[in-house]
N, C-alpha and C positions, 0 to 999 in steps of 0.2 A: 359194537356187536352187530347192529343192523348192516353195516357196511360189509362185514365178513360174510354174511348171508347173501347179500346182493352180489358180491363179487366172486362167487364160486366159479372156478374154471375146471375145465375138462381137458386133460392131456391124452390125446390119442396118437399113438406112434405106429406108423405103418412102414415097413421096410420094403422097398421095391425100386425097380429101375424107373418105371414110368407108372404113375398113379393117374388112372382115369376116373372119370366121374362115377362109373359103375363100381369100381374098386372102393372108392371113398364111401359111396352109399352102402354097399354091403358091410363095410367096417363099422359104420355108424348104426346100422340095424343090429349088428351083433352086440355092440356096446349098450344099446337100448334094451335088448332082451335081457342082458345080464343084470342091468339096473332094475328091470322089472322083477326078475326073480329075487334079487336081494330085497326089494321092497315087500314082496309077498311074504318072504321068510320073516322079515321084521314084524309085519302086521300079524302073521299067525303067532309069533312069539309074544307080542304085545297083548294079544287076545287071551293067550294062556295065562300071562302074568296078571291080567285084569281079573280073570276068572279066580285064580288062586287068591288074590287080594279080597275079592268079594266073599269067598268062602270063609276066609280067616276073619273078616270083619263080622260076618253073620254069627260065627261061633263065638266071638268076643261078646257081641250084643246078647246072645243067648245066655251067657254066663253072667252078665252084668245084673246086679240086683236093682230092684225098683218095680214100678208099675209097668205091666206088660199086658198084652191082650191074652185072652184065654186060648185062642187058637195057636198062638206062637208058643205058649207053655206046653200045649198038647203035642205040637210038632216035635218038641225036644224028646219026647219019649218018656219023660220022667213022671213018676207016679204023683198025682195030684190029691190033696186033701182039702176039705173046706170047713169053714166055721160060718155059723149064721149070726148075724149081728143086726140088732133092731135100732141102734142109735141113729138118730137123724143127722148127726154131725160126723159122719164117717170120714169125711175129707181130712179132718185133723189127724186121723190115724196114718196117713201118708207119711207125716213127719217122723213119727216114731218107727214106722217101718223102714224108712230110709236109714235111720240111725243104726238099726239092727241088721241092715243089709239083707232084707227079705225080698225075694222075688214073688210078687203077688199079682192077682187080678181081681177086680171088683165087678160083681154083677149085681144089679138091682132087681129084686123080685117084686114086681108091681101087683101081683095077685093078692098079697096081703095088705091090710090097712092097719097101721101105718106100714109103709113098705119096708121090707127086709133086705138086707145086703148080704150076699154070699161072698166071702173072701177065700178065694182059691190060692193055694200055695203048694210048694213042692213038699213032698211027704218027708224028705230028710230035713226040713226046717221046722219040724213040729216043736221042738224044745225051744228054739229061738222065737218061734211064733207066739208060744204061750207066754214067754217073758215079755214080749213086746205087748201082747194084750194086757197083761198085768200092769205094766207101766202106762199104757194108754188109758185104761180104766182108772188108774190112780190120778192121772193128770186131768182127765175130762170131768170127773166128779167134782173136784174142788172149784173148777170153772164154773160149773152150774150154780154153785152155792154162793159164789161171789156176787156182791151187788154191782149193778152197773155203775158206770161213772157219773151218770146224771143223778142216780140216787144217792151216791157218795157225796156229790156237790150240794145237793139238797140238804142232807144231813149236816154237812160242814156249816152251811150258811145258818141253819137253825141253831147249831151250837154257838156260833159267833154272836148271833142275836142274843141269846140267853146270857152269854158272858158279859156283853155290853150292859144288858139291864142289871145284872149283879153288881157290875162296877159303879154304876150310877147309884144304886141303893147304898153301897158302901160308902161312897163319898159323901152322900147326905148324911149318914149316920156319923161320920167322922168330923163333920163340921160342927163346932160348938153353937149351941142355941144362944140367941141374944135376947 
């Protein structure tokens, strides 16, 4: 492939009885002018194609669900709604939102203590958003009630110690007295 690029040739055919240096020079200048015109045309076509691709990819990104900036959602021109959330573990909401295909934006309101989060989403996603929040609150509440792994290990060790003590007492009772 590289050899083909390196070995490009140019065929220039001039018909005439006697070719002088000036005639050859003029012919080469005309060839160079035509090549420059073709290159300019190709460059403008490439720029136009790149612009079209950029517009298409931006449109695709705008329609893709997930977390986006509030400014990009406002640029789309769609009506936005918001919900106020006080949960400190708001990042776990992202998993549920991705599952439901919601386009949303999170903003932290630091004026309140504890901080509140505003979840902005498109107005057409209201039903989907409420279902996602129901699932999220259903998932997040049981996680808070679960014991940590350390606490569960401590409880398991305590149970095993009690079980060993019971087995020792049982074996002593089963042995006949002498």
